[in-house]
C-alpha atoms as an extended CHARMM CRD file, in Angstrom:
* protein
*
        83  EXT
         1         1  MET       CA             -9.7300000000       -8.1040000000       -7.5390000000  PROA      1               0.0000000000
         2         2  ASN       CA             -6.4360000000       -8.0590000000       -9.3070000000  PROA      2               0.0000000000
         3         3  PRO       CA             -3.2260000000       -6.1180000000       -8.6350000000  PROA      3               0.0000000000
         4         4  ASP       CA             -4.0340000000       -3.4730000000      -11.2670000000  PROA      4               0.0000000000
         5         5  ALA       CA             -7.4330000000       -2.7330000000       -9.7130000000  PROA      5               0.0000000000
         6         6  ILE       CA             -5.9370000000       -2.4330000000       -6.2440000000  PROA      6               0.0000000000
         7         7  ARG       CA             -3.1450000000       -0.2380000000       -7.5540000000  PROA      7               0.0000000000
         8         8  ALA       CA             -5.7400000000        2.0530000000       -9.1720000000  PROA      8               0.0000000000
         9         9  LEU       CA             -7.5340000000        2.4210000000       -5.8190000000  PROA      9               0.0000000000
        10        10  LEU       CA             -4.2600000000        3.2600000000       -4.0870000000  PROA      10              0.0000000000
        11        11  VAL       CA             -3.1660000000        5.7230000000       -6.7890000000  PROA      11              0.0000000000
        12        12  ALA       CA             -6.4670000000        7.5550000000       -6.3400000000  PROA      12              0.0000000000
        13        13  ALA       CA             -6.0170000000        7.5890000000       -2.5540000000  PROA      13              0.0000000000
        14        14  PHE       CA             -2.3200000000        8.5680000000       -2.6700000000  PROA      14              0.0000000000
        15        15  PRO       CA             -1.9220000000       10.8510000000       -5.6960000000  PROA      15              0.0000000000
        16        16  ASP       CA              1.3880000000       12.2270000000       -4.3980000000  PROA      16              0.0000000000
        17        17  ALA       CA              2.9780000000        8.8210000000       -3.7170000000  PROA      17              0.0000000000
        18        18  GLN       CA              6.4090000000        8.3560000000       -5.2310000000  PROA      18              0.0000000000
        19        19  GLU       CA              5.8720000000        4.6100000000       -5.7150000000  PROA      19              0.0000000000
        20        20  ILE       CA              2.9600000000        2.1770000000       -5.5090000000  PROA      20              0.0000000000
        21        21  GLN       CA              3.4800000000       -1.5080000000       -6.2120000000  PROA      21              0.0000000000
        22        22  VAL       CA              0.9000000000       -4.2780000000       -5.8920000000  PROA      22              0.0000000000
        23        23  THR       CA              1.5080000000       -7.9770000000       -6.4640000000  PROA      23              0.0000000000
        24        24  GLY       CA             -0.4130000000      -11.1260000000       -5.6470000000  PROA      24              0.0000000000
        25        25  ASP       CA             -3.5180000000      -13.0740000000       -6.6060000000  PROA      25              0.0000000000
        26        26  SER       CA             -6.2940000000      -15.2520000000       -5.1950000000  PROA      26              0.0000000000
        27        27  GLY       CA             -7.2980000000      -12.5080000000       -2.7780000000  PROA      27              0.0000000000
        28        28  LYS       CA             -3.8390000000      -12.2200000000       -1.1810000000  PROA      28              0.0000000000
        29        29  PHE       CA             -1.8220000000       -9.1490000000       -2.0860000000  PROA      29              0.0000000000
        30        30  GLN       CA              1.4490000000       -7.4510000000       -1.2470000000  PROA      30              0.0000000000
        31        31  VAL       CA              1.4980000000       -3.6680000000       -1.3350000000  PROA      31              0.0000000000
        32        32  ILE       CA              4.3450000000       -1.1570000000       -1.2380000000  PROA      32              0.0000000000
        33        33  VAL       CA              3.4700000000        2.5170000000       -0.9370000000  PROA      33              0.0000000000
        34        34  VAL       CA              6.1690000000        5.1900000000       -0.7370000000  PROA      34              0.0000000000
        35        35  SER       CA              4.9470000000        8.6010000000        0.3340000000  PROA      35              0.0000000000
        36        36  GLU       CA              6.0640000000       11.7120000000        2.1920000000  PROA      36              0.0000000000
        37        37  MET       CA              2.7740000000       11.5210000000        4.0890000000  PROA      37              0.0000000000
        38        38  PHE       CA              4.2250000000        8.6310000000        6.1280000000  PROA      38              0.0000000000
        39        39  VAL       CA              6.9830000000       10.7770000000        7.6640000000  PROA      39              0.0000000000
        40        40  GLY       CA              6.4780000000       10.7830000000       11.4260000000  PROA      40              0.0000000000
        41        41  MET       CA              3.4470000000        8.4700000000       11.3500000000  PROA      41              0.0000000000
        42        42  ARG       CA              3.1510000000        5.4230000000       13.5750000000  PROA      42              0.0000000000
        43        43  PRO       CA              2.9560000000        2.0380000000       11.8210000000  PROA      43              0.0000000000
        44        44  VAL       CA             -0.7080000000        1.4970000000       12.7330000000  PROA      44              0.0000000000
        45        45  ALA       CA             -1.6860000000        4.9060000000       11.3260000000  PROA      45              0.0000000000
        46        46  LYS       CA              0.1470000000        4.0610000000        8.0810000000  PROA      46              0.0000000000
        47        47  GLN       CA             -1.7340000000        0.7630000000        7.8280000000  PROA      47              0.0000000000
        48        48  GLN       CA             -5.0460000000        2.5030000000        8.4210000000  PROA      48              0.0000000000
        49        49  LYS       CA             -4.2920000000        4.8650000000        5.5120000000  PROA      49              0.0000000000
        50        50  ILE       CA             -3.7220000000        1.8670000000        3.2210000000  PROA      50              0.0000000000
        51        51  TYR       CA             -6.7610000000       -0.0670000000        4.4400000000  PROA      51              0.0000000000
        52        52  ALA       CA             -9.1530000000        2.8970000000        4.0480000000  PROA      52              0.0000000000
        53        53  PRO       CA             -9.5450000000        2.7000000000        0.2320000000  PROA      53              0.0000000000
        54        54  LEU       CA             -9.5180000000       -1.1230000000        0.3570000000  PROA      54              0.0000000000
        55        55  ASN       CA            -12.0160000000       -1.7300000000        3.1910000000  PROA      55              0.0000000000
        56        56  GLU       CA            -15.0510000000       -2.1780000000        0.9330000000  PROA      56              0.0000000000
        57        57  HSD       CA            -13.2490000000       -4.9020000000       -1.0180000000  PROA      57              0.0000000000
        58        58  ILE       CA            -11.9300000000       -6.5550000000        2.1430000000  PROA      58              0.0000000000
        59        59  ALA       CA            -15.4550000000       -6.6120000000        3.5840000000  PROA      59              0.0000000000
        60        60  SER       CA            -16.8340000000       -8.1500000000        0.3910000000  PROA      60              0.0000000000
        61        61  GLY       CA            -14.1650000000      -10.8690000000        0.4220000000  PROA      61              0.0000000000
        62        62  ALA       CA            -12.6210000000       -9.7550000000       -2.8810000000  PROA      62              0.0000000000
        63        63  ILE       CA             -9.4410000000       -9.0440000000       -0.9270000000  PROA      63              0.0000000000
        64        64  HSD       CA             -8.6360000000      -11.6820000000        1.6530000000  PROA      64              0.0000000000
        65        65  ALA       CA             -5.2450000000      -10.5270000000        2.9370000000  PROA      65              0.0000000000
        66        66  VAL       CA             -2.9400000000       -7.5670000000        2.4500000000  PROA      66              0.0000000000
        67        67  SER       CA              0.6730000000       -7.4440000000        3.5300000000  PROA      67              0.0000000000
        68        68  MET       CA              2.1310000000       -3.9890000000        3.2090000000  PROA      68              0.0000000000
        69        69  GLN       CA              5.2090000000       -1.8770000000        3.3750000000  PROA      69              0.0000000000
        70        70  THR       CA              4.5390000000        1.7860000000        4.0120000000  PROA      70              0.0000000000
        71        71  LEU       CA              7.7390000000        3.7140000000        3.4800000000  PROA      71              0.0000000000
        72        72  THR       CA              8.9420000000        7.2670000000        3.4170000000  PROA      72              0.0000000000
        73        73  PRO       CA             11.0480000000        8.2150000000        0.3810000000  PROA      73              0.0000000000
        74        74  GLU       CA             14.1810000000        8.0410000000        2.5520000000  PROA      74              0.0000000000
        75        75  GLU       CA             13.2890000000        4.5620000000        3.8500000000  PROA      75              0.0000000000
        76        76  TRP       CA             12.6220000000        3.4680000000        0.2480000000  PROA      76              0.0000000000
        77        77  ARG       CA             15.9830000000        4.8370000000       -0.8830000000  PROA      77              0.0000000000
        78        78  LYS       CA             17.8140000000        2.9820000000        1.9090000000  PROA      78              0.0000000000
        79        79  MET       CA             15.8960000000       -0.2350000000        1.2530000000  PROA      79              0.0000000000
        80        80  ARG       CA             16.8440000000       -0.1640000000       -2.4240000000  PROA      80              0.0000000000
        81        81  LEU       CA             20.4920000000        0.6120000000       -1.6060000000  PROA      81              0.0000000000
        82        82  PHE       CA             20.9750000000       -1.9190000000        1.1750000000  PROA      82              0.0000000000
        83        83  GLY       CA             18.3220000000       -4.5000000000        0.3730000000  PROA      83              0.0000000000
């Protein structure tokens, strides 16, 4: 797996996302997904949404580790403003 392939999976799973970024290699990836769907969701529920389209590739070993940021548009705006 490469970042572009993972991004394609996430774009298909989150067609209304404002931002999807994927970086990494060697089976270890960092993911940022910004979506209105995360408003009011608990962190574990957000993670489950991200893992769902990736589970097959995690199970196969193509993806070894995923660190993620699941942000609402407002959280994303504040993060970009204040670092």
